[in-house]
N, C-alpha and C positions, 0 to 999 in steps of 0.2 A: 509509622515505622521509621527507625533510624536509617541513616545512609549506609552504615556498615551492614545492617540486616538486609537492606534492599539489594545490595550488591553481592553479599555472601550467600544468600539463600539460593538464587539461581545458579551461582557458581558451584555450590555444593551439589545441587541436583544434577547438573551436567557432569560433574566429576563422578558422582555415584553411578550414573547411567553408563559412563565410559568404562569404569571398572567392571560394572555388571556385564556388559557385552563382552569385554575381553575375557572375563572369567568363564562365562557361560560357553562361549564358542571354543575357548582353549581346552576346557576340562570336561565339558559334557557333549561336545560335538553336535550341537543342535543347529547346524548350519541351515537346515531346511526351514526352521522357524524364522531366522533372520534373513534368509535369502529368498523365501517364497511367501510364507504366511504373512509376515509383517508388511512387506510391500503392498500386497493386495489389500490388507486391512487398512493401511494408511490411505491408499487411493480411495477406498470405499468411504472412509470417514471424511476425506477431503471433498469428494463429490456431493455427498449428502449434506455436509455442513455448508459448503459453498452455495448449493442450491437453496437450502433453508434460509440463509442470510439474504440472498438476493431476492427471494420471493417475499420475505418479511418486509424488506425495504420497499419492494415494488408495490406492496399492498398498503403502504402508509399513505394516508390522505394528504394531498397538497392542495388545499382549497384556493390558494392565491399565489401569485408570483412573488418569490422571495429571493430573486436573483441578486447576488453580490456584485455590485458594479462600482467603478471609480472613474467613470467617464461620462461625457454628455450623452444623455438619452435622446433618441430621435423624437423630434417634436415638429416645429415649424420648418418649412423648406429652407428658409434663409439662415437657420442655425445648424452649423455643422455638427453631425453626430459622430461619436467614436464607436465604430461598429465592432471593434474587438473588446473594448472595455465595457461597452453596454450593448450587447448583441440584440438586434431587432428581429432578425429572421432565423430560421432553423440553420441555414448555411452559416450565418455569423456565429451561432452557438457551436457548430461543429468546428469551425476555425479556432475559436477560443478554447474549446475543450482539447483539441489536438495540441495546441501549444502548451496547455497545462500538463497533459499526459506525457508528451515527448520531451519537453524542454523545461518543465517546472517553472512556468512563467511567473506565477504569483510569488513563488519562493525567491526568484531572482530579484524581486523588488523588495525583499524583506529588509527591514532596518532594525538596528539596535537602539535602545534608548537608555540613557544614563543620567542621573542627577549628580552634577558636580558641585564644587564649592561655589558659593555665590548667593543663593543657589542658582544654578544654571542648568537647564535641560538641554542635553546634547543628543542629536540623532546622527547616526552614521550607517553607511551601507554594510551589510553582512553577507558577503558573497561566498565565504568559505563553506557555510552550511549548504548553500545552493550547489556549489561545486562538488562537495562530498556526496550529497544526495543524488545528484545527476550521475556522478561517476559510479556510485554503487549500483544504482538501478540498471544502467546500461551495461555495466560489466557483468552483472548477474544475468541479464538477458542474453548476452553473448555467450556466457559460459553454458547456460541451459541449451542454447542453440548448438554449440559445439558438441554437447553430450548426445545429441540426436544421432551422431554417427554410430553409437552403440545400439541403436534401435532400428536402424535401416540397413538394408543390404540389397543392392549396392548403395553406397553413400551418395546422396544427391550432390550435384556440383556446387550448389549454393553453400552447403555445409562445409564442403572441402575448401571452398574459397574463404569462408569466414575463419576456418581453422588456420589456413596459411597466412591470412592477414593478421591473425592474433599473435603468431610467433614470427612476425616479419623480420625482427632484428636478430633472431636466432642466438639469443644469449644463453650460453651453457649447453650442455648435452645431458638429457634432452632439453630442447629449447624452453626457456621460461615464457609462458604466455603473458602478454601485456596485461590482459584483464585480471590475471591472478595477482599481479603486483598492485594494480590499481584498486582492486576490491579490498585487499588487505589494508591499503592506505586509507581508503574511504571508511571502512568499518572502524579502524583505529581512531580516526578523527571523530566519528560519531560517538564512540565510547568515551574518549577523553573529554569531549564536550560535556557529556553528562556528569563526568567525575569532577572536572576542574571548574566549570562555570557554576557559581553558587546558586543562581536562580534556577538553572536547569537541574542541578543536583537536588534541590529542595523538592521539586515536583516529580522526580523520577521514582518509579516504583519497580518492584521485582519484574513485573511484566514488561518493563522497558529494557531491562538488562538481559533477560532470558533469551530473546531472539538474537541479540548481539553475540552472546556466548555460544549459542547454537550455530550461528553462521561462522564464527571463528573455528569451531570444531569441524564443520563441513569443509571449509576452505583449507584449513590446516591439514586435515587428514588426506584430502585430495592432492595437495601439493607434496605431502610427505610420500604418498604412493608413487607419484610421478618422478620425484627426484632422488629419493633415498631408499625407501622400502618398496621395491618394484613388485607389482602384481602381474599376473598373466592376463593381458588385455584381451586375448583371444577367448579365454574362458569367461571373462566378464561380458564380452559381447554375446557369447553363446547363452549365458544366463539372461541377458537383457532381451534377446530375440525370443527366447522361450517364454518369458513373462509377457511380452507384448502380444504374442500369438496365443496366449492362454493355454499353452502346453508346457508348463514349468518343468524344467529339468536342471538340476543343480550339478554343475561340473565340480570335480574334486580338485583341491589344491589351489584355490583362488588366493587364500591368505586371510588371516584374521583381521588385518587392518581394513580390508575391503568391506567386511561386515560391519565394522565400526562406522565407516563412512556411510554405508548404505542405511544403517539404522538411524543415524542422525538426519540424513536426508528424509527418511520416512517420518521421523518425528516432526520435522519442519512442515512436511506436507499435511500431516494430521493436525498439527497445531494451527496451521494457517487460518482456517475459517473462523476460529474462535479468538483471534488476536487482533491487534491493531494492524496487522499486515493485510487485513481485508480491505484496506483502502484501495487495493488493486481493483476490486469490483465496485466499491462504494463511490468512487469518484464519478463514475458514469451515472449513478442514481442520485447524486446530490442535487436537490432542487436549487441550491444556490449557484450551481454551475450549468445545469442542463436545461434551463428555461430561458426563453427570450424575454427581454425586458421591454414589453410592449403594453404596459399598463395605461399609457396615455392614448393609445389608438384603439384598444379593445377593452371592453368591459368584461371582467371575469366574475362570474356568478358562482358562488359556492354550491356545488351540486348536492352537498350533504345537508343543506339548510332545510329544516322542517317548517311547515306553514306556521306563521306567527300572526296573531291578530294584532294589528297596529291601530293606534289612535292618532288619526291625522290632525293637523292643526285646525282644519275646517271643523272637524267634529269637536275639538277642544274649545274652539271659539263659540260654537253653537251651545255648548254646555255651560260656559262661564261668561257669556257676552254681557249680561246685565251686571255681574260683579266686576267685570273688566271696565265697563263704562263708569260704574260707581267709583272705581279706583283711578279713573282718568287714564286708563291704558288704551292706546289706540287699537281699534278693531278694523278688520277689512270690510265687514258688512255691518250696516246700521240696523 
């Protein structure tokens, strides 16, 4: 598939869905479908899909340790081991996995390679991808945490504190959340990287651009509602509380843009288990990350091995001893 098709196909799909929601809500007044039915449907698809993917991964056999390491494994006492790069115990694995999940440790050490004139192979550090990825994931997490104020009454102090901290500088009225600006910058970087870097553009598929366009729509519609097209947040909270309590009641007059925002959020939730976004759960089940590298101290026997009749060397020599002697091949027994 060409680059133009890879990028235009998801863009057209997102644009079509946007116009569809605007048209349906504006002219048919099916707010109940977009405000009640679709959120519950998206949540059901997410839970079933997420559970299916996790269980299918958990059932996959891992007969031997295939831990990815780049440090000294524990061996002799006088050889210093690298407990983070080559974890030996479960605690070491937890430390390494925590750094991977919270700080993207392996991505921090990512390098770029380029063949220059000479020919000369050059390696250099590539920290912008790490920074953009870390900024996006933490900003997204904080935004999700902030939105919990719509689903709780009273709002817990921790959520209020995060909300206050996020608009600490009070830029504009209403204040611009720092995470809103950061996540837009991060998504823009990830998108431009796929478009402008030839090697990344070559391997990028519509499935790589679709989540980016979807996130652009979610973040953009959310910021548009906050700063330009205001919606009634009290009614939004009434709807959220009714949904979470499984007593759905749709307040009137929330605004069509809210349903656009909610629809794309639901689309992301439903799409999540069937996309590359499932690395959220997959990272914890990856045998290259969640196993201790202790092959030198423990013998790992494949539990799925079926009994196999073996032909030992002793049996082989008993069978061919005379021929081995005739060929002047040394034998253990005369």
